[in-house]
N, C-alpha and C positions, 0 to 999 in steps of 0.2 A: 446595630449597624445594618445599613441597607446597601445592597449592591445595585447600582444603576448601570445597566448595559447601554452602550451607545447605539444611536440609530444605525440600522444596518446589521446589527449583530445576528438577526435572524438568518442572514445569508451565511454567516459563519456556521451556524447550526446546520443549515441545509447542506453546505459543502461537506461537513463531517458525516452527516447522514448518508450522503452519496458514497463516502468511503466505506461505511458499514455495508452498503448494498454491494459494493465491489467484493468485499470479503465474503459475503454470502454467496455471490456468484461463483467465486473461487471454490468455496466449500462444495457447492453443488457439482462442480467439475471433478472433484477428487474421487468420489465413489464409482462413477462409471469408468474412470481410468483405472482404478484399482481392480474392478471386476474384469475389465478387458485384459489386464495384465496377469490376473490370477494371483495377486499378492494378498495373502491372508492377513487378517487382523491377529495380533496387534503390530505386525511388522510395519514399520514406518516407511521404509524405502525398499526397493528391489535390490537384492544383493548382486555382486558382480557376475556370479554364475547365471543368475536369472537374466541379466542384461544381455549376455552372449546368446542365449537361446530364444529370447522373446523380445522382439522390437517394441511391443506394447509396454514392456517394463520400463524402457527408457522414457517413453512418453509419460507414464505414470510418475516416474521420479521427477520429471520436469514440472508436471502439474502440482505435485506435492510440494516441491521446493519453491515454486512460485508463490504458493499460499504461505509457506513458512517465511519467505522473504518479506511478504507484505505484513505479516504479523510482527516481524522484527522491527519494521519501520513505523508502524501505526502509533506507538506511544509517542515517538518524536513528533510526528505530524499532529497528533491531538494536542500535545502540550504547546507546541510552537504556534499552532493556529489559534488556540484559545487565548493565549497571552497576547499575540499580535492583534487579535480581534478586539481587545479591550480599547485599543487606541486607533487602530486602523482596520476596521471591520471589513471594508470593501476589498482592501488589498489582501487581507487574510483569507477571505472567502474565495476570491478569484484564484489566489495562489494554491490554496488547498484543493480547489476543484480541478485546477490544472494538474496537480499531482495525481488526483483520481484518474484523470484521462491518461496520464502516463502509465498508471497501473493497468488500465485496460489494454493498452498497447503491449505492455510488458507481459501480461497474462496471455494474450493471443499469441505473441511471438514465442514465449517460453513453452506454452502448452502444445506447440506444434511437434515437440519432440526433438527439435533442433535448438539446443541451448543458445547458439549464437544469434538466433532471431530475437532474443530478449534485449539486445544491446541498445537499441534506440530508446526503448521505454526505460531501461535501467539508467542510462546516462542522464536523460532529461529528468527523470524522477529524482535522481540523486542531486542534481543541480537545484531543483525546486526545493528539496528538503533543506539543503544548505541555505538557500535564500530565506526560507521560513524560520530556520534557527537564528539566522542573522537578524531578521526583523523582530523576532521575539526578544533577542538580546538588546537591541536598540530600544524597544518598547520598555523593557525593565529599567534600563539605564535612564531613560527619559522620566519615567514615573518616580524613580527613587532619588534622582540627583538634580532634576530640573523643575 
């Protein structure tokens, strides 16, 4: 059995690679925030008592949670982009890359230490994710039943 990828599938791969770079960028933001807040390993988040006494602790929690939120979403983005890309590679690549841009906005907003600043990136990213899941579902239905 040979898998033949459609023309344009390289853009799907590129959009997903850009998501990996955003995750790497988020990782690189965690340790400086951890150090500034004085949160020791293996503590994942600053505790409530630390938040009261240390403004950098809230920023650290925001940076850490931003990264965790991205890790929670990435399997859905990967699966739906790869499936959609089999039939609609340009749509999959563009939509996936737009999701990456929403994660950049989300990261900048959330990492400010003001959780409300993540809203624009969060809402637009969620809508893109729903769109990709719908496109992947349509792709599977078309491939299986038509």
